N, C-alpha and C positions, 0 to 999 in steps of 0.2 A: 908823215903830212900832218902839217898842223893847220887844224881850222881858223879862220882868220878873226878879227876883234867881233867877240859876243853880241856886241850891239851892232853890228852891220849883217846879224845873221837873223833871217826870221825866224819867231818866237817860239817855230816847232818844225824839226828841220831832223832829217832820217839819216840816222849815221853807219846804218847798214839793215839788212832786210833782219825786221822783228827789233830793232833797235831806234828809241825816238829819243831827242835831247829836245826839252821843254825850257825854253827859257824864260828866267823869273818867274814860274809856276808857283813856286811856294809864297811870292812876294807878299801875299795880304796875311799871311800865319807865319811872319818870322819871328814875331814876338811871342805866341806861343810855341812854337819850336824850342826856340831857346829856351823860356822858362821852364819848359817842359824836360829839356835835356836836366838842368841845374837841378831839378828836381829830382830827377833819375839816379843821377850822380851822387847827390846826396845821403840818396840808400845803398845803393850800388856802385863805389867809387870806380873811375877809370884805373886800370891798372893794366902793365905789359906784362902779357902773356908768353908761355914758351912752346915753341913749337916741338912738336913730335922729334924732330933734329935736332932738339937741342937749344937753338936760336932764341933769343928774345926777340920780340917785335920790336920794332921801333914806333908804330901805331899804338896808343894806347886804347882799350877798349873798355866798355858796359854794353847791357844789354837791357831791355824791357820787353814786355809781352809774355807768353805762355812758355815759350823756353829761348834760351839765350846762347848765341854760338858760343862754343870755347875751345882750347886748344892747349893740351898739355904732352906730356911723354907718351900717354896713351891715345893719342890721335886727335883729330878734329872731329867734332860732334856738337848735336845739341841739349843742351840739358835742363830742366828745369828749374834750378835752381842754382843760386849763384854758388861756386865751389868755394869762395873765401867766407861765406857766411851758411852757406846751409840754407838759406830762407829762399823760397820764390822770388825769382826776378820781380822786380817791380812792373804793376800794369801800365800798360801800354796807354799813353794820355789821349783822349778822342779826336784831339787836333791831328794828329800822328794817322792814325788808322784811317781818317776821313781826307786827308792829304792824298795818302797812298793808293786810296779807292778812286781818287776822282785822276790822279795822274796815269795809273793803269789802264781807265777807261779813255783818257783822251789818246795815249797811243795806241789802241786796239784791243785791248785786254780788258773785256768789261769782265765783273763777278771777281775780281779779285779781294780775297778777304785775308790780309795778313795777320798772320799771328806770333811773328816775331819782328824785332828791329834791332839792330847790330848797329850801335852807337861808338864811331871810330874819331878819337881825337889825334891830329896830325900837329906836331911842333915842326918848327924850321927843321930841316933835314931829315924827317921822317919821310918814307914811301911806303909803297905797295907793290910787290914782284908780281908779276904777270901769275893769274891765276884763273882757277874756274868755280863758280858756287855749284858744289856739287854733292854738299851733305845735305841737302831736300829731299822728300820721299817722292815729290811730285815734279818732275823739268818741265810739264806742262805750264805751269805758275810761273809768270814773270818777276822778274826784280824790278824792284823802284829803289832809285837812289837818290839823296837829296843832298845838297850842298849846303854849309853854312859857315861862313868866317871867311875866312884870305882863301885868293885863289888860289886855283889847282890846275892841274895840267891830268887830265884822264887821258889814261890807255887803253885804247879799246879794240883787240885784235881780231885773228880767227878762230877756227875751228883746233888751230893748231899753236902752240908756244910759241914756236918759229916762225910763224905768221906779223910779218909787219906791221904793228899797230897806229892806228891813226891818234893823234894827240891833238886832244879836245881841250880847251882852255876854260874852266868850270867858275864861275861866281858863286856869290851868297844867292841864294834863291833858286838855283837851278836847278832840273832835276832829269835825271837819266832812266829810262827805263828800256830794260830788252826783254825777251823771250822768245817764243815760238823760233824759229831756224838760227838766232842768235842766243837762245838761251844758256849754251855750253861755250859761248865765244871766249877766249883768254880777255883777261883784262885786270888794269891796275892804277897804280896812282904813280907820278914821277915824282922824286924829292921836293919837298915843301921849300919854296923859297920865304926868305924871313921877309917881314913886312907887318904892319898892324891894322887890324881891323875894328870899327867903334864898338862891336857887340860881344866877339870872341878874344880880343887883343890879337897874340901875335899864334894864334891858331885857325884851324880849322876843323872843324864838325861833319862828319859825312854819317848821314842815318841810311841805313840799307834794311828794306823792308822784303820780307820771305813768308811766303806760305812753307812754314817748313813741317809740319808735323802729319798734317792730311797726308793719307794715302791716294792716289791715282784711283779715279772714279773708274767702276769696272760697270761695264754694259751687260746686261743680264740677257 
């Protein structure tokens, strides 16, 4: 199922129980977001990492915040340091965290405190296969995903990999938030079509905010 033209959709749209699409939600901070990505990449350059199975990802990644998501032969995990430099990942720019907090609250998840931002760069042909975000310590916290640059087709499935996903067109400034009953839904990105965008050229940048390090709260 492909949702229709984004400009014909409401600005806030529920795509599943616990998953909300916020059209153009980042439009007022796009310049700060792009500047932040450029600054982060100058310190921790984009790179295509290897999966535990020995495959090189088609998407180039970098990170900012208290820990970065990494992958290699040892597995998927969060690491406080960039494995290429041994240095801590760059700090998360204020505009990044502020946007993530606002988007989570708008989607019904107040109190979100992201400590990690995975930054993916897609070039034409790059894709992300269906997967779950499950390397975080607390699944009660949502995921906030921000799209910059070229349009893409976001695939949002169900609890099983075999569930047929929705095909959701995303544009520059769109934000998707999912948590609660949708927190572990499978999701991915279809191969990126060629094109050009004034801000990012022939690429798409995706910012994915997580509360990755804090353990679940315990009730005394």
